[in-house]
LOMAR-540768 format. One record per residue (C-alpha): x, y, z; residue in one letter; residue number from 0. Coordinates in nm, 4 decimals, always signed. Layout:
BEGIN
          u          v          w   residuo   num
          X          Y          Z         A   NUM
...
This chain:
BEGIN
          u          v          w   residuo   num
   +12.1240    +9.2994    +9.5545         L     0
   +12.3488    +9.3854    +9.2640         D     1
   +12.1414    +9.4344    +8.9477         A     2
   +11.8900    +9.1716    +9.0569         A     3
   +11.5897    +9.1059    +8.8309         P     4
   +11.2981    +9.3061    +8.9697         V     5
   +10.9308    +9.2856    +8.8797         V     6
   +10.7337    +9.6023    +8.9340         F     7
   +10.3699    +9.4908    +8.9536         A     8
   +10.1270    +9.7815    +8.9583         H     9
    +9.7935    +9.6623    +9.0963         F    10
    +9.5780    +9.9725    +9.0554         G    11
    +9.4003   +10.1777    +8.7950         W    12
    +9.6390   +10.2065    +8.5024         S    13
    +9.5531   +10.5532    +8.3791         A    14
    +9.6070   +10.9200    +8.4498         G    15
    +9.8146   +11.0166    +8.7521         G    16
    +9.8847   +10.6588    +8.8621         Q    17
   +10.0301   +10.5679    +8.5237         A    18
   +10.2588   +10.8712    +8.5474         A    19
   +10.3610   +10.7681    +8.8992         L    20
   +10.4465   +10.4164    +8.7814         V    21
   +10.6601   +10.5598    +8.5024         A    22
   +10.8398   +10.7855    +8.7492         E    23
   +10.9119   +10.4971    +8.9887         I    24
   +11.0508   +10.2831    +8.7078         L    25
   +11.2640   +10.5730    +8.5870         D    26
   +11.4150   +10.6158    +8.9349         V    27
   +11.4691   +10.2413    +8.9772         A    28
   +11.6110   +10.1786    +8.6294         A    29
   +11.9825   +10.2086    +8.7176         P    30
   +11.9477    +9.9460    +8.9924         S    31
   +11.7445    +9.6738    +8.8200         I    32
   +11.7953    +9.4389    +8.5292         R    33
   +11.4351    +9.3875    +8.4234         E    34
   +11.0951    +9.5412    +8.4916         S    35
   +10.7386    +9.4812    +8.3833         I    36
   +10.4144    +9.6596    +8.4622         V    37
   +10.1052    +9.4486    +8.5272         I    38
    +9.7956    +9.6708    +8.5197         P    39
    +9.4871    +9.5907    +8.7228         C    40
    +9.1776    +9.7218    +8.5464         R    41
    +8.9141    +9.6496    +8.8087         R    42
    +8.8775    +9.5778    +9.1798         Q    43
    +8.9773    +9.2159    +9.1182         F    44
    +9.1419    +9.1405    +8.7857         D    45
    +9.2104    +8.7717    +8.7273         W    46
    +9.4145    +8.8561    +8.4189         S    47
    +9.6639    +9.0354    +8.6450         A    48
    +9.6988    +8.7201    +8.8554         V    49
    +9.7575    +8.5109    +8.5418         R    50
   +10.0128    +8.7592    +8.4086         A    51
   +10.2125    +8.7555    +8.7299         L    52
   +10.1866    +8.3764    +8.7578         N    53
   +10.3118    +8.3401    +8.3999         N    54
   +10.6063    +8.5629    +8.4825         Y    55
   +10.6897    +8.3711    +8.8008         L    56
   +10.6608    +8.0378    +8.6218         T    57
   +10.8850    +8.1496    +8.3361         A    58
   +11.1465    +8.3420    +8.5350         R    59
   +11.1261    +8.1479    +8.8631         R    60
   +11.2474    +8.4291    +9.0917         P    61
   +11.3448    +8.3356    +9.4455         D    62
   +11.1424    +8.5961    +9.6291         L    63
   +10.8637    +8.8535    +9.6040         I    64
   +10.8593    +9.1586    +9.8294         H    65
   +10.5112    +9.3083    +9.8537         S    66
   +10.3612    +9.6202   +10.0083         H    67
    +9.9903    +9.6713   +10.0865         K    68
    +9.7153    +9.4135   +10.0982         Y    69
    +9.6343    +9.4031    +9.7270         K    70
    +9.9904    +9.3293    +9.6225         T    71
   +10.0209    +9.0623    +9.8929         T    72
    +9.6882    +8.9059    +9.7902         F    73
    +9.7825    +8.8897    +9.4213         Y    74
   +10.1312    +8.7613    +9.5031         A    75
    +9.9910    +8.4794    +9.7178         L    76
    +9.7583    +8.3707    +9.4373         L    77
   +10.0245    +8.4047    +9.1676         S    78
   +10.3054    +8.2144    +9.3358         R    79
   +10.1130    +7.8870    +9.3582         R    80
   +10.3083    +7.5955    +9.2111         H    81
   +10.6311    +7.8005    +9.2161         T    82
   +10.9156    +7.7991    +9.4715         P    83
   +10.8872    +8.1741    +9.5186         C    84
   +10.9018    +8.3016    +9.8795         R    85
   +10.7057    +8.6043    +9.9921         L    86
   +10.8138    +8.8884   +10.2223         V    87
   +10.5597    +9.1626   +10.2953         A    88
   +10.6137    +9.5038   +10.4529         T    89
   +10.3408    +9.6675   +10.6606         Y    90
   +10.3411   +10.0431   +10.7171         H    91
   +10.0101   +10.1027   +10.8944         N    92
    +9.6402   +10.0372   +10.8523         W    93
    +9.3719   +10.2940   +10.7782         L    94
    +9.0440   +10.2361   +10.9631         T    95
    +8.8303   +10.5445   +10.8982         E    96
    +8.5590   +10.3581   +10.7037         T    97
    +8.4008   +10.0139   +10.7128         W    98
    +8.5709    +9.9141   +10.3876         S    99
    +8.9135   +10.0249   +10.5147         L   100
    +8.8623    +9.8258   +10.8351         R   101
    +8.7716    +9.5221   +10.6255         F   102
    +9.0840    +9.5552   +10.4121         Y   103
    +9.2990    +9.6052   +10.7233         A   104
    +9.1608    +9.2845   +10.8749         A   105
    +9.2203    +9.0998   +10.5479         L   106
    +9.5745    +9.2341   +10.5261         D   107
    +9.6622    +9.1028   +10.8728         K   108
    +9.5232    +8.7589   +10.7939         R   109
    +9.7117    +8.7350   +10.4668         L   110
   +10.0323    +8.8012   +10.6594         A   111
   +10.0310    +8.4509   +10.8105         R   112
   +10.0897    +8.2991   +10.4638         Y   113
   +10.4138    +8.4912   +10.4065         C   114
   +10.7568    +8.3540   +10.4900         E   115
   +10.8397    +8.6777   +10.6729         A   116
   +10.6581    +9.0018   +10.7508         V   117
   +10.8096    +9.3390   +10.8350         V   118
   +10.6600    +9.6133   +11.0501         G   119
   +10.8166    +9.9536   +10.9910         V   120
   +10.7428   +10.0542   +11.3509         S   121
   +10.7290    +9.8660   +11.6795         E   122
   +10.3529    +9.9241   +11.7090         S   123
   +10.2959    +9.7735   +11.3628         V   124
   +10.5228    +9.4792   +11.4452         A   125
   +10.3331    +9.4198   +11.7704         Q   126
   +10.0030    +9.4145   +11.5851         E   127
   +10.1440    +9.1668   +11.3329         L   128
   +10.2486    +8.9353   +11.6179         R   129
    +9.8797    +8.9050   +11.7097         R   130
    +9.8185    +8.7354   +11.3746         H   131
   +10.1530    +8.5832   +11.2729         V   132
   +10.3969    +8.3599   +11.4643         P   133
   +10.6502    +8.5883   +11.6312         A   134
   +10.9588    +8.4331   +11.4600         P   135
   +10.8198    +8.5458   +11.1246         K   136
   +10.7916    +8.9118   +11.2300         V   137
   +11.0737    +9.1622   +11.1897         R   138
   +11.0930    +9.5334   +11.2570         R   139
   +11.2875    +9.7268   +10.9957         I   140
   +11.2519   +10.1014   +11.0121         G   141
   +11.2277   +10.3189   +10.7034         N   142
   +11.5308   +10.4940   +10.5658         G   143
   +11.6020   +10.7863   +10.3348         V   144
   +11.8804   +10.8805   +10.0971         D   145
   +12.0634   +11.1477   +10.2904         T   146
   +12.2284   +11.2766    +9.9729         E   147
   +11.8900   +11.3462    +9.8147         V   148
   +11.7495   +11.5055   +10.1288         Y   149
   +11.9939   +11.7810   +10.1936         R   150
   +11.9340   +12.1516   +10.1299         P   151
   +11.9852   +12.2056    +9.7524         P   152
   +11.9852   +12.5836    +9.8000         M   153
   +11.9974   +12.8442   +10.0730         S   154
   +11.6914   +12.9007   +10.2893         R   155
   +11.6539   +13.2523   +10.1533         N   156
   +11.6558   +13.1282    +9.7932         D   157
   +11.4103   +12.8471    +9.8755         A   158
   +11.1728   +13.0910   +10.0418         K   159
   +11.2011   +13.3332    +9.7538         R   160
   +11.1007   +13.0553    +9.5119         A   161
   +10.7789   +13.0041    +9.7125         L   162
   +10.7009   +13.3725    +9.7424         G   163
   +10.7917   +13.3724   +10.1130         L   164
   +11.1030   +13.5884   +10.1007         A   165
   +11.1830   +13.7359   +10.4401         G   166
   +10.9060   +13.5400   +10.6138         M   167
   +10.9202   +13.2829   +10.8944         T   168
   +10.7666   +12.9489   +10.7967         S   169
   +10.6764   +12.6159   +10.9520         V   170
   +10.6176   +12.3268   +10.7167         G   171
   +10.4176   +12.0066   +10.6964         F   172
   +10.4432   +11.7337   +10.4300         V   173
   +10.2040   +11.4403   +10.4124         G   174
    +9.8578   +11.3100   +10.3357         R   175
    +9.5832   +11.5517   +10.4358         L   176
    +9.3758   +11.3218   +10.6549         S   177
    +9.2199   +11.3376   +10.9984         A   178
    +9.5069   +11.1316   +11.1438         D   179
    +9.7586   +11.4062   +11.0685         K   180
    +9.6195   +11.6479   +11.3293         G   181
    +9.6428   +11.9544   +11.1041         L   182
    +9.3578   +12.1246   +11.2879         S   183
    +9.5932   +12.1539   +11.5867         Y   184
    +9.8594   +12.3131   +11.3669         L   185
    +9.6122   +12.5726   +11.2398         L   186
    +9.4912   +12.6569   +11.5899         R   187
    +9.8486   +12.6819   +11.7169         A   188
    +9.9382   +12.9085   +11.4258         L   189
    +9.6429   +13.1375   +11.4969         A   190
    +9.7764   +13.2111   +11.8477         D   191
   +10.1467   +13.2021   +11.7664         L   192
   +10.3213   +13.5341   +11.8382         P   193
   +10.4757   +13.7072   +11.5392         A   194
   +10.8451   +13.6514   +11.4779         S   195
   +11.0880   +13.9414   +11.4165         P   196
   +11.0125   +13.8878   +11.0464         A   197
   +10.6375   +13.9223   +11.1018         G   198
   +10.3503   +13.6727   +11.1302         P   199
   +10.4498   +13.3075   +11.1048         V   200
   +10.3373   +13.1287   +10.7864         H   201
   +10.2564   +12.7591   +10.7419         A   202
   +10.3338   +12.5648   +10.4237         V   203
   +10.1237   +12.2498   +10.3820         I   204
   +10.2426   +12.0076   +10.1151         V   205
   +10.0238   +11.7144   +10.0129         G   206
    +9.6680   +11.6249    +9.9315         D   207
    +9.3959   +11.4022   +10.0672         G   208
    +9.0354   +11.3614   +10.1639         E   209
    +9.0477   +11.6340   +10.4288         C   210
    +9.1998   +11.9087   +10.2174         R   211
    +8.8712   +12.0945   +10.1687         G   212
    +8.7906   +12.0855   +10.5407         A   213
    +9.1416   +12.2047   +10.6336         I   214
    +9.1249   +12.4915   +10.3853         E   215
    +8.7834   +12.5878   +10.5245         M   216
    +8.9197   +12.5843   +10.8794         E   217
    +9.2136   +12.8041   +10.7760         A   218
    +8.9695   +13.0601   +10.6361         R   219
    +8.7553   +13.0423   +10.9507         A   220
    +9.0645   +13.1065   +11.1639         Q   221
    +9.1519   +13.4114   +10.9522         G   222
    +9.4677   +13.2400   +10.8243         L   223
    +9.4045   +13.2461   +10.4497         S   224
    +9.7019   +13.4759   +10.3890         E   225
    +9.9330   +13.2776   +10.6161         R   226
    +9.8616   +12.9152   +10.5213         V   227
    +9.9878   +12.8007   +10.1818         H   228
    +9.8501   +12.4766   +10.0341         F   229
   +10.0895   +12.3460    +9.7694         L   230
    +9.9214   +12.0124    +9.6898         G   231
   +10.1288   +11.7122    +9.5864         N   232
   +10.4830   +11.8071    +9.4885         R   233
   +10.7856   +11.6122    +9.3683         R   234
   +11.0435   +11.8754    +9.4605         D   235
   +11.0256   +11.8189    +9.8360         T   236
   +11.4024   +11.8658    +9.8974         P   237
   +11.3628   +12.2251    +9.7761         S   238
   +11.0506   +12.2700    +9.9869         L   239
   +11.2147   +12.1455   +10.3066         Y   240
   +11.4880   +12.4018   +10.2429         A   241
   +11.2266   +12.6793   +10.2753         A   242
   +11.1063   +12.5763   +10.6231         F   243
   +11.2418   +12.7124   +10.9492         D   244
   +11.0815   +12.4276   +11.1472         V   245
   +10.9119   +12.1061   +11.0374         F   246
   +10.5986   +12.0065   +11.2270         V   247
   +10.4237   +11.6685   +11.2359         L   248
   +10.1162   +11.7033   +11.4640         P   249
    +9.9843   +11.3529   +11.3895         S   250
    +9.7378   +11.1629   +11.6034         L   251
    +9.8587   +10.8327   +11.4598         R   252
   +10.1710   +10.7240   +11.2700         E   253
   +10.3846   +10.4200   +11.2093         G   254
   +10.7374   +10.5184   +11.1119         F   255
   +10.6920   +10.8520   +10.9310         P   256
   +10.9152   +10.8931   +10.6277         M   257
   +10.8519   +11.2673   +10.6108         V   258
   +11.0070   +11.3060   +10.9547         L   259
   +11.3252   +11.1374   +10.8325         L   260
   +11.3245   +11.3512   +10.5181         E   261
   +11.2891   +11.6732   +10.7167         A   262
   +11.5613   +11.5753   +10.9635         M   263
   +11.7956   +11.4684   +10.6823         A   264
   +11.7316   +11.8126   +10.5328         S   265
   +11.8770   +11.9689   +10.8466         G   266
   +11.5491   +12.0853   +11.0000         L   267
   +11.4578   +12.0981   +11.3685         P   268
   +11.1293   +11.9154   +11.4161         V   269
   +10.8269   +11.9312   +11.6407         V   270
   +10.6440   +11.5973   +11.6348         A   271
   +10.3886   +11.4131   +11.8426         T   272
   +10.4642   +11.1013   +12.0443         R   273
   +10.2966   +10.8475   +11.8143         V   274
   +10.4283   +10.5351   +11.6422         G   275
   +10.8075   +10.5293   +11.6454         D   276
   +10.8583   +10.9055   +11.6658         V   277
   +11.0241   +10.8634   +12.0069         D   278
   +11.2754   +10.6261   +11.8481         R   279
   +11.3564   +10.8738   +11.5719         I   280
   +11.3767   +11.2089   +11.7515         V   281
   +11.6081   +11.2655   +12.0467         E   282
   +11.4210   +11.4997   +12.2787         Q   283
   +11.5823   +11.8457   +12.3004         D   284
   +11.8691   +11.7314   +12.0774         I   285
   +11.7283   +11.6763   +11.7279         S   286
   +11.3794   +11.8084   +11.7960         G   287
   +11.0907   +11.8389   +12.0371         L   288
   +10.8430   +11.5566   +12.0985         V   289
   +10.5023   +11.6415   +12.2465         I   290
   +10.1860   +11.4516   +12.3284         E   291
    +9.9297   +11.4222   +12.0483         P   292
    +9.6354   +11.6655   +12.0573         A   293
    +9.8172   +11.8900   +12.3057         D   294
    +9.7521   +12.2304   +12.1515         L   295
    +9.9349   +12.4288   +12.4209         A   296
   +10.2480   +12.2142   +12.3920         A   297
   +10.2446   +12.2433   +12.0120         L   298
   +10.2194   +12.6225   +12.0251         R   299
   +10.4879   +12.6523   +12.2950         Q   300
   +10.7280   +12.4212   +12.1118         S   301
   +10.6956   +12.6079   +11.7828         L   302
   +10.7397   +12.9392   +11.9609         Q   303
   +11.0467   +12.8120   +12.1499         A   304
   +11.2274   +12.7095   +11.8307         L   305
   +11.1277   +13.0111   +11.6235         L   306
   +11.2388   +13.2466   +11.9011         A   307
   +11.5818   +13.0812   +11.9302         A   308
   +11.7281   +13.0434   +11.5788         P   309
   +12.0698   +12.9296   +11.7032         E   310
   +11.9128   +12.6524   +11.9092         R   311
   +11.7001   +12.5543   +11.6096         A   312
   +12.0097   +12.5480   +11.3884         K   313
   +12.1930   +12.3172   +11.6308         R   314
   +11.8925   +12.0856   +11.6451         M   315
   +11.8731   +12.0759   +11.2667         G   316
   +12.2386   +11.9796   +11.2380         A   317
   +12.1940   +11.7094   +11.5048         A   318
   +11.8829   +11.5824   +11.3249         A   319
   +12.0716   +11.5339   +10.9984         R   320
   +12.3550   +11.3520   +11.1719         E   321
   +12.1093   +11.1243   +11.3502         R   322
   +11.9437   +11.0222   +11.0242         V   323
   +12.2795   +10.9660   +10.8535         K   324
   +12.3896   +10.7487   +11.1437         R   325
   +12.0731   +10.5483   +11.2113         N   326
   +11.8057   +10.5895   +10.9434         F   327
   +11.9730   +10.5959   +10.6038         S   328
   +11.8363   +10.4062   +10.3058         S   329
   +12.1672   +10.2179   +10.2911         A   330
   +12.1085   +10.0846   +10.6446         R   331
   +11.7515    +9.9859   +10.5545         M   332
   +11.8716    +9.8052   +10.2396         A   333
   +12.1314    +9.6076   +10.4372         R   334
   +11.8672    +9.4922   +10.6869         E   335
   +11.6318    +9.3814   +10.4080         Y   336
   +11.9129    +9.1998   +10.2294         L   337
   +11.9917    +9.0132   +10.5513         T   338
   +11.6254    +8.9178   +10.5810         L   339
   +11.6069    +8.8003   +10.2178         Y   340
   +11.9128    +8.5809   +10.2684         E   341
   +11.7684    +8.4346   +10.5875         Q   342
   +11.4317    +8.3588   +10.4248         V   343
   +11.5954    +8.1949   +10.1239         L   344
   +11.8271    +7.9930   +10.3464         R   345
   +11.5770    +7.8728   +10.6045         E   346
   +11.2278    +7.8592   +10.4604         S   347
   +11.0351    +7.6792   +10.1941         T   348
   +10.6938    +7.7630   +10.0568         V   349
   +10.4422    +7.5873   +10.2847         P   350
   +10.2152    +7.3240   +10.1425         S   351
    +9.8396    +7.3723   +10.1455         R   352
    +9.8109    +7.1293   +10.4352         A   353
   +10.0716    +7.3216   +10.6366         E   354
    +9.8882    +7.6489   +10.5800         R   355
    +9.5758    +7.4997   +10.7337         K   356
């Protein structure tokens, strides 16, 4: 869409880190949009946010809303009443660790039936949506990354030097520090991983989350305090990817992992578990190695195989970048969404209350 009017509706606490994140997103999006507004949500349910969005939709009468996550979809459904605005929602995955998260996941799936179209970023997510939404409404559109942003901005030696890892061998992980990410398996594999010619292998863990304390404690218990580096949330991930020799994603559950695309676009060989759409992203033995989740021996052997064969790893990294450029670019993703928008606007109308029943 060329300079289309875009509403950025932030339905979350409007202070501190989230406010800074909203400002950063708007700054990145500014060259591509004509208009933006921020609608803060000051409590778990804020009726004033619904009114603000409804007032905007009534005044501007946009053709379509594209929502992500249950809260945005919920507010959009309430706000678009009495307007011709269509709704497309994208679903990435559902967290189910607690009772409240399971409740919100169930709500999210039920809200999907009131959208004109729903998108699953992976085949497993799309299949789950088809259990709740008529199949013709469901699309699968994989994530994509900007391959010009995710390319090594500096040499590996310089990137390592910036992290204090000069001359060291490193494997890297980027993502939310949660139980689903399988980081305990990475730590146990690292503990038994033979030293490289440069010495003991180091792990760089980028991200934060509810399990960070437990993961740090496990690293200490494994005697890995000097070899595992927790960087927290970072915004300079292209530079961080440049410092890794291998990227590892030992997840127990995924949808369509963006970090895997980012790492591959950065020219890294990857070791990832066979969850979600990983098999669709990584070509086995060409752009990376795919192993079964929770298979500690396979994880250790795969890391060792790539670290012991730098030329093979280099070829895989080059193949990984080409694969992302060819199949998983942000430009490809944008074209598929634009096609969907055009189809929704051409074929559908907002259902009446009677039709929704």
